[in-house]
N, C-alpha and C positions, 0 to 999 in steps of 0.2 A: 757889096755889105762888107766895108771895110775892114782888114785883117784885123785887126786891134778891139773888132765892137765886141768880141764873148770878151774881153774885160768888162767891158761896165756891167754886165750882167752879175755877176759873181761880187759884189762890192771886196776886198780883204778881211771887212770885218766877219763878215757872214763866216762859218768855219762849220759850223755845227747842223744836224740833221735829226731828228729825231721821231718815232713811230713808238704809240701807245696801242696795245690791245692785239685782237688773237691776230697770230701768226698762220693766216689763211690762205687758197693760192689765190682768191679773188683780191685777198690786196694787193697781191703783185711787190712785195718785199722782196722775192727773190728776184726780181727787175727793176726796182729800185739798187738793190747791190750790185747787180749787173752795170748799169747809168755808171754808179756814181766809181766804180774800178775804173772807169773809159775816163770819166771828170777828171776824176787825182791823178792823172796824167799831167792835166795842164791845172791845176788847185790841187798841190801836193795837201795841203790844210783839212781839205775836208775829212771829219767826223761822221761816224755812227752812227747813236742813239738808240736799243730797239729797249725795251718794253714790253714783257708780254710770252706767251707763250701760246704754240697751237701747235699742228699738223703738221707744217711747214718746216720746220726748225732745227731737224736734221738737216736740209737740204738749204736753209741760211746760213747754219755754219759753218756747211761744206763750203759753201761758196765766199765766205768770211777767210778760211781760212787760206785761201788762196789771192785773198783781192790785196789791192798795193794800197789800202789807207785804212784810218787809225775808226777802231767800232769799240761800242761798247757795249755788252750782253748783259740784261739787268736780269731778266728772266719772268718771272711773275712779279707783279706790281700790285699795293694799294696805293688809289690817289693821295694822299696825304704825302706818300714816300717818293713821288716825281721831283 
């Protein structure tokens, strides 16, 4: 595999990832945050937007406070506001 190949996976125009829904363990948001923190070392323009609430919210907030990428926590949402 070519060392420059990963650059083709994330074109520069893609910067923001989002999730809307309940923040529960089976959704894997904590794993997503950990993975994005690793990716942000190579792609510093990554941003995560989370809309929703749930039992994993305290853990996710704690993880995000230690991450090196931008994020937005929108909290509870209603469809027309997204």
